[in-house]
C-alpha positions in Angstrom: -52.2 176.5 3.7 -51.0 176.9 0.1 -48.5 178.7 -1.7 -49.0 182.2 -3.6 -46.3 183.0 -5.9 -45.7 186.3 -7.9 -45.1 186.5 -12.0 -41.3 185.4 -11.6 -42.1 182.5 -9.6 -41.1 183.7 -6.2 -42.9 182.8 -3.0 -45.1 185.6 -2.0 -47.0 184.1 1.0 -49.1 181.4 2.1 -52.5 181.4 2.3 -55.7 179.4 4.0 -58.8 179.9 1.7 -60.9 179.1 3.9 -60.3 181.4 6.9 -58.7 184.0 4.8 -55.4 184.2 6.6 -52.3 185.0 5.0 -48.8 184.6 6.0 -45.8 186.5 4.6 -42.2 186.3 5.8 -39.4 188.3 4.8 -36.2 187.7 6.6 -36.8 187.0 10.0 -40.1 188.8 10.1 -43.0 187.0 10.0 -46.5 189.1 9.0 -49.9 187.5 9.7 -53.1 188.9 8.0 -56.5 187.9 8.4 -58.7 189.5 5.3 -62.1 190.0 5.6 -64.1 189.3 2.3 -63.4 192.1 0.0 -60.1 193.1 1.9 -57.0 192.9 -0.1 -52.9 193.2 0.3 -50.0 194.3 -1.6 -46.5 192.9 -1.4 -43.5 194.0 -3.6 -40.6 191.6 -4.3 -37.9 193.0 -6.6 -40.0 194.3 -9.8 -42.7 192.6 -9.3 -46.1 193.7 -7.1 -48.9 191.3 -6.0 -52.1 191.9 -4.8 -54.2 189.8 -2.8 -57.9 190.3 -2.7 -60.5 187.8 -0.5 -63.5 187.1 -2.7 -66.9 186.1 -1.0 -66.6 182.5 -2.6 -64.1 181.4 0.1 -61.6 182.1 -2.9 -58.5 184.9 -3.3 -57.9 187.0 -6.7 -54.5 186.9 -7.3 -52.7 189.6 -9.5 -49.0 190.0 -10.0 -47.2 192.0 -12.5 -43.8 193.9 -13.1 -43.7 197.9 -12.2 -43.7 199.7 -15.5 -40.6 199.8 -17.1 -38.9 197.3 -15.1 -39.5 194.1 -16.7 -38.1 191.3 -15.1 -34.3 192.3 -15.5 -32.3 191.3 -12.4 -29.5 193.8 -11.2 
């Protein structure tokens, strides 16, 4: 499984590209997702959101961006 990171280099999840399997942990909870081809999931962390979509080529499209007007400032 390979790490997927957001635009701020925070760990979002681990992914198995061949099987479409995604594992996301937050505090003490672990979420396991098996994305079908064309399926997508969104994770939010701080001021970032990351969208992961499974492509029919056995890869994932990853889009990570800041929420409008929030930038990368830390509070």
